[in-house]
C-alpha positions in Angstrom: 67.3 19.1 -70.7 66.3 19.4 -74.3 63.3 17.3 -75.3 62.8 16.1 -78.9 59.5 14.7 -79.9 59.4 11.9 -82.5 56.6 9.9 -83.9 57.6 6.2 -84.3 58.1 5.3 -88.0 58.1 9.0 -89.2 61.0 10.6 -91.0 62.4 13.1 -88.5 65.5 15.1 -89.1 66.8 17.0 -86.1 69.4 19.7 -86.5 71.8 20.6 -83.6 72.9 24.2 -83.1 75.8 24.3 -80.7 76.3 27.3 -78.5 79.1 28.5 -76.3 78.8 29.2 -72.6 77.3 32.7 -73.5 74.5 31.3 -75.7 76.2 32.4 -78.9 76.3 30.0 -81.9 79.7 28.5 -82.6 81.3 27.7 -85.9 80.5 24.0 -86.4 81.7 23.7 -90.0 82.9 20.2 -90.6 81.8 18.9 -87.1 80.2 15.4 -87.1 79.1 13.2 -84.3 76.9 10.5 -82.9 73.7 10.5 -81.0 73.7 7.5 -78.6 70.2 6.5 -77.5 69.8 4.2 -74.4 66.9 1.8 -75.1 66.2 -1.6 -73.5 69.7 -2.3 -72.2 71.3 -1.4 -75.5 72.9 1.7 -77.1 71.6 2.7 -80.5 74.1 4.9 -82.3 72.8 7.4 -84.9 75.2 9.4 -87.0 75.2 13.2 -86.9 76.4 14.5 -90.3 78.5 17.5 -91.1 75.3 19.7 -91.3 74.8 18.6 -87.6 71.6 16.7 -88.6 70.5 13.3 -87.3 67.8 11.1 -88.7 65.6 9.7 -86.0 63.6 7.4 -88.3 65.6 4.3 -87.4 64.4 4.5 -83.8 61.8 1.8 -83.8 61.3 1.8 -80.0 58.0 1.6 -78.1 56.4 4.9 -77.0 58.2 6.5 -74.1 61.1 8.8 -73.1 64.6 7.8 -73.9 67.8 9.5 -72.8 70.3 10.2 -75.6 73.9 11.3 -75.3 75.3 13.8 -77.8 78.9 13.2 -78.9 80.6 15.6 -81.4 83.9 15.4 -83.1 85.5 18.9 -83.4 88.5 17.4 -85.1 90.1 15.4 -82.3 87.7 12.5 -81.8 84.2 12.2 -80.2 83.6 14.2 -77.1 80.5 14.1 -74.8 78.5 17.3 -75.2 75.5 16.5 -73.0 72.2 14.5 -72.8 68.9 15.1 -74.4 65.5 13.4 -74.0 63.8 11.8 -77.0 60.0 11.4 -76.5 58.7 8.8 -78.9 55.0 8.5 -79.6 53.2 5.8 -81.5 52.6 6.2 -85.2 50.7 4.4 -87.9 
């Protein structure tokens, strides 16, 4: 599982790079999506823009590990692509 480190309160842009089953990059032009972070019995939805970038700064959760689901829209609606782990550390 992919682990993304994020310092709470910091501006952190993460860029996704989708690959096919052979590990080759795929054409993701125009693809958008959503990163859904499970935190304290809620789902925090962060938009993934057409550059496949997501801003993690809105995650104002306590330090810890959070499972996030990646959903991408390849032109026919959001589809589940997999889970990642976001490791949040305290910032100041």
